[in-house]
C-alpha positions as CSV (number, residue, x, y, z in Angstrom):
1,M,-30.5,31.1,-62.5
2,K,-33.2,33.6,-63.4
3,N,-31.5,36.4,-61.4
4,I,-28.2,35.7,-63.3
5,A,-30.0,35.8,-66.6
6,N,-31.8,39.1,-65.6
7,F,-28.4,40.5,-64.7
8,F,-26.6,39.8,-67.8
9,T,-29.7,41.0,-69.9
10,I,-29.9,44.3,-68.1
11,T,-26.3,44.8,-68.2
12,S,-26.0,44.1,-71.9
13,I,-28.7,46.5,-72.8
14,L,-27.1,49.3,-70.8
15,A,-23.8,48.6,-72.4
16,L,-25.2,48.9,-75.9
17,S,-27.1,51.9,-75.1
18,N,-23.8,53.5,-73.8
19,V,-22.1,52.4,-77.0
20,G,-24.7,53.9,-79.3
21,F,-24.3,57.3,-77.3
22,A,-20.7,57.3,-77.5
23,Q,-20.5,56.5,-81.3
24,S,-22.9,59.4,-81.8
25,T,-19.9,61.7,-80.5
26,D,-17.1,59.6,-82.1
27,T,-16.7,59.0,-85.6
28,K,-14.2,56.2,-85.5
29,I,-16.0,53.5,-87.3
30,K,-13.3,50.9,-86.2
31,N,-15.3,50.6,-82.9
32,L,-18.0,48.7,-84.8
33,R,-17.1,45.5,-86.4
34,F,-19.1,43.0,-88.3
35,G,-18.5,39.4,-89.0
36,V,-19.8,35.9,-89.8
37,K,-19.3,32.5,-88.0
38,L,-19.9,29.0,-88.3
39,T,-20.6,26.9,-84.9
40,P,-20.5,23.0,-85.0
41,S,-21.5,21.6,-81.7
42,I,-22.1,18.6,-79.5
43,N,-25.5,19.0,-77.8
44,W,-27.4,17.0,-75.1
45,Y,-30.4,17.0,-73.0
46,K,-30.6,16.9,-69.3
47,P,-34.1,15.8,-68.0
48,E,-35.4,16.1,-64.6
49,G,-37.2,13.2,-62.8
50,K,-37.2,9.5,-63.1
51,I,-39.4,9.0,-66.2
52,M,-36.7,10.2,-68.7
53,E,-33.1,9.8,-68.7
54,P,-30.2,11.1,-71.2
55,N,-29.5,8.8,-74.0
56,G,-26.5,10.3,-75.7
57,A,-25.4,13.4,-77.5
58,V,-25.8,14.7,-81.0
59,I,-23.7,16.8,-83.5
60,K,-25.2,19.8,-84.8
61,F,-24.3,22.9,-86.8
62,G,-25.2,26.8,-86.9
63,G,-24.0,30.0,-87.8
64,G,-24.7,33.6,-88.5
65,L,-23.9,37.2,-88.2
66,I,-21.6,38.9,-85.6
67,I,-21.9,42.6,-84.4
68,E,-19.2,43.7,-82.2
69,N,-19.1,47.1,-80.4
70,Q,-15.7,48.0,-78.7
71,L,-16.2,49.8,-75.3
72,S,-12.5,50.0,-74.7
73,K,-9.4,48.5,-76.0
74,I,-10.2,45.2,-74.0
75,I,-13.8,45.2,-73.6
76,S,-16.5,44.7,-76.2
77,I,-20.2,43.8,-76.4
78,Q,-21.0,41.1,-79.0
79,T,-24.5,40.5,-80.5
80,G,-25.9,39.6,-83.9
81,L,-28.4,37.0,-85.3
82,Q,-27.7,33.4,-85.7
83,V,-29.5,30.1,-86.6
84,D,-28.9,27.3,-84.1
85,L,-29.5,23.7,-84.6
86,D,-30.2,22.0,-81.2
87,G,-31.4,18.7,-79.8
88,G,-30.6,15.5,-77.8
89,K,-31.6,12.0,-77.1
90,L,-33.7,10.7,-74.3
91,K,-34.9,7.3,-73.1
92,Y,-38.3,6.7,-71.4
93,N,-38.3,4.3,-68.6
94,N,-41.5,2.4,-69.1
95,G,-42.3,-0.3,-66.5
96,G,-44.9,-2.2,-68.7
97,Y,-48.4,-1.2,-69.7
98,N,-50.1,-3.9,-67.5
99,T,-47.4,-3.9,-64.7
100,P,-48.4,-2.8,-61.2
101,N,-46.6,0.3,-59.7
102,S,-45.3,1.4,-63.1
103,N,-45.2,4.3,-65.7
104,T,-45.9,4.0,-69.4
105,V,-45.4,6.9,-71.7
106,S,-47.4,6.7,-75.0
107,Y,-49.1,8.6,-77.6
108,Y,-51.7,7.9,-80.6
109,Y,-50.2,8.0,-84.0
110,N,-52.6,9.0,-86.9
111,N,-51.5,6.8,-89.6
112,T,-53.5,8.5,-92.4
113,D,-51.9,12.0,-91.7
114,E,-48.7,10.6,-90.2
115,V,-49.0,13.0,-87.2
116,I,-49.4,12.5,-83.4
117,S,-52.9,13.1,-82.2
118,K,-53.2,15.8,-79.5
119,Y,-53.7,14.5,-76.0
120,G,-57.5,14.3,-75.2
121,S,-58.5,14.7,-78.8
122,R,-59.8,11.2,-79.2
123,P,-63.1,10.0,-78.2
124,T,-63.3,7.9,-75.1
125,D,-65.6,5.0,-73.8
126,A,-67.6,4.9,-70.5
127,S,-64.5,4.3,-68.5
128,G,-62.5,7.3,-69.9
129,A,-60.4,5.1,-72.1
130,A,-59.6,6.2,-75.6
131,M,-61.6,4.2,-78.1
132,Y,-59.9,2.1,-80.7
133,D,-60.0,3.1,-84.3
134,L,-58.2,2.0,-87.5
135,D,-56.7,5.4,-88.1
136,N,-54.8,5.8,-84.8
137,T,-52.3,3.4,-83.4
138,H,-51.5,3.5,-79.7
139,L,-47.7,3.5,-79.3
140,Q,-45.5,3.4,-76.2
141,I,-42.3,5.5,-76.8
142,N,-39.2,4.1,-75.5
143,E,-36.5,6.4,-77.2
144,R,-36.7,9.9,-78.9
145,K,-34.1,11.9,-80.8
146,F,-35.0,15.5,-80.7
147,S,-34.0,18.1,-83.4
148,V,-35.1,21.8,-83.2
149,T,-34.0,24.9,-85.0
150,Y,-33.7,28.3,-83.2
151,L,-33.2,31.8,-84.0
152,T,-30.7,33.3,-81.6
153,I,-29.7,36.8,-80.5
154,P,-26.7,36.5,-78.2
155,L,-25.7,39.2,-75.7
156,I,-22.1,38.6,-74.9
157,L,-19.5,40.4,-72.9
158,K,-16.0,39.9,-74.6
159,M,-12.8,40.8,-72.7
160,K,-9.7,40.5,-74.6
161,T,-5.8,40.8,-74.2
162,K,-3.6,43.2,-76.1
163,E,-2.2,41.9,-79.4
164,I,0.6,39.4,-78.8
165,G,2.1,39.2,-82.3
166,L,-0.8,38.5,-84.5
167,F,-2.7,36.9,-81.8
168,T,-5.4,38.4,-79.3
169,Y,-6.8,36.2,-76.7
170,Y,-10.4,36.6,-75.2
171,G,-12.8,35.4,-72.6
172,A,-16.4,35.8,-73.0
173,I,-19.7,35.4,-70.9
174,G,-23.2,36.2,-71.7
175,L,-26.8,35.0,-72.7
176,N,-28.2,33.1,-75.8
177,N,-31.7,34.3,-76.4
178,S,-33.2,31.6,-78.5
179,F,-36.6,31.5,-80.2
180,R,-37.9,28.2,-81.4
181,W,-38.6,28.1,-85.2
182,K,-39.4,24.3,-85.7
183,A,-38.9,21.0,-84.2
184,Y,-39.1,17.4,-85.1
185,A,-38.5,13.9,-83.4
186,T,-37.6,10.4,-84.3
187,D,-39.2,7.9,-82.0
188,K,-38.5,4.1,-81.2
189,V,-41.9,2.8,-80.3
190,V,-43.7,-0.5,-79.5
191,S,-47.5,-1.0,-80.4
192,L,-50.0,-1.1,-77.5
193,D,-53.0,-2.1,-79.6
194,A,-54.2,-5.5,-79.2
195,A,-54.1,-6.6,-82.8
196,S,-50.3,-5.5,-83.1
197,Y,-49.2,-5.6,-79.4
198,G,-45.5,-5.6,-79.1
199,T,-44.7,-4.8,-82.6
200,E,-41.6,-2.4,-82.8
201,S,-41.1,0.4,-85.3
202,T,-39.4,3.8,-85.8
203,K,-41.4,6.9,-86.7
204,T,-39.4,9.8,-88.3
205,K,-39.9,13.5,-89.0
206,I,-42.7,13.9,-86.5
207,N,-43.7,17.4,-86.1
208,I,-43.3,18.5,-82.3
209,T,-42.9,22.0,-82.7
210,K,-46.0,23.0,-80.6
211,D,-44.6,20.8,-77.7
212,Y,-41.6,23.3,-77.4
213,N,-41.6,26.5,-75.6
214,L,-41.2,29.6,-77.9
215,Y,-38.2,31.0,-75.7
216,N,-35.0,29.2,-74.6
217,C,-32.3,30.9,-72.7
218,S,-28.7,29.7,-71.8
219,L,-25.6,30.9,-70.2
220,N,-22.7,31.2,-72.7
221,L,-19.3,30.9,-71.4
222,G,-16.0,30.5,-73.5
223,G,-12.9,31.9,-74.8
224,G,-10.5,31.9,-77.9
225,T,-8.3,33.8,-80.0
226,E,-8.4,36.5,-82.8
227,I,-5.7,36.0,-85.4
228,N,-4.9,39.2,-87.4
229,L,-5.1,38.7,-91.2
230,A,-4.9,42.1,-92.4
231,G,-5.8,45.7,-91.2
232,S,-8.9,45.1,-88.8
233,T,-9.8,41.8,-90.3
234,S,-9.4,38.8,-88.0
235,L,-9.9,35.0,-87.9
236,I,-11.8,33.9,-84.9
237,V,-11.4,30.5,-83.2
238,G,-13.2,29.8,-80.1
239,L,-14.7,27.1,-77.7
240,N,-17.8,27.9,-75.7
241,Y,-20.1,26.0,-73.1
242,N,-23.8,26.7,-73.2
243,L,-25.8,25.9,-70.0
244,G,-29.5,25.8,-70.4
245,F,-31.7,27.8,-67.9
246,T,-35.0,27.2,-69.0
247,N,-37.1,24.2,-69.8
248,V,-37.0,23.6,-73.6
249,L,-40.4,21.8,-73.5
250,K,-43.8,22.5,-72.3
251,K,-44.4,21.7,-68.8
252,D,-47.1,19.3,-69.9
253,S,-46.9,17.6,-73.3
254,D,-49.6,18.4,-75.8
255,Y,-49.2,14.9,-77.3
256,L,-47.5,12.4,-74.7
257,E,-49.6,10.7,-72.0
258,R,-48.5,9.1,-68.9
259,R,-50.3,6.2,-67.5
260,V,-49.6,5.3,-63.8
261,N,-50.6,2.0,-62.4
262,N,-51.2,1.4,-58.8
263,S,-50.6,-1.8,-56.8
264,V,-54.0,-3.4,-57.9
265,N,-53.4,-2.4,-61.7
266,L,-55.8,0.5,-61.6
267,S,-54.4,3.2,-63.8
268,K,-54.6,6.9,-64.0
269,T,-53.8,8.8,-67.3
270,T,-52.5,12.4,-67.4
271,Q,-50.6,14.7,-69.8
272,M,-46.7,13.8,-69.7
273,P,-44.8,16.1,-67.4
274,Q,-41.7,17.4,-69.0
275,S,-38.7,19.4,-67.7
276,I,-35.5,19.4,-69.9
277,K,-32.5,21.7,-70.1
278,S,-30.3,22.0,-73.1
279,N,-26.4,21.8,-73.0
280,A,-23.9,22.2,-75.6
281,V,-20.3,22.5,-76.2
282,V,-19.7,24.8,-79.3
283,L,-16.8,25.5,-81.6
284,T,-16.8,28.9,-83.2
285,V,-14.9,29.6,-86.5
286,G,-15.5,33.1,-88.1
287,V,-14.1,36.3,-89.5
288,L,-14.5,39.7,-88.0
289,F,-14.0,42.7,-90.5
């Protein structure tokens, strides 16, 4: 996967360099086109391991600017800047906090500030267990809905047919280079504190930005059609599949803890390991000038 990503990145940079050189000796401005697009999408997360599992897809939206450099009559390089809303739903397979040979994923929620406490930030007793206090509630997380905003710079190789009437058909392959802006979660949880044990609740708008990796890369495959409106102005309608290459979350969570019980109900607590790839089917509707 990394080799494929590196190949497309290098190829796209070289192609863009060649286009810039060619345009310095060619005054045909029609080789450079600009546009705008909207990108409604269906997004889902694919986790690795047995602790987390997919729990459905979410509908997201995005959009931005298109810059297209024409290398020949049938091949172009496309880039730009766009805002992408991404996310997914996961279920955590908890076996019971006091059940032998089971996992429990949890966190401490600061009721005063309405934020998740960082892993290891709370005082512990002589056994190493976090001490109870009124400001923090110990919560087992059962389900989470992720919502993250990215700034994306695509590098796309676009291959198209000659005009067939008003229509031109194209195929596209390349990379989406996405940089995390902000991220939030909605959690379905149950209390593990003695005073409120078993009480279910939903926590919304939890800021988990720092639990996301800054950079996310995905393979962009798709195709569509350009419909000529007038002169060089065309309507674009396309469908793309984004296949995630990189882990969207940090390898070890800054907030979630994993408790592992052994056969005699002794436990060990560590940062929750996370490996999740993002996938999406994206509809593109836009205009190129």
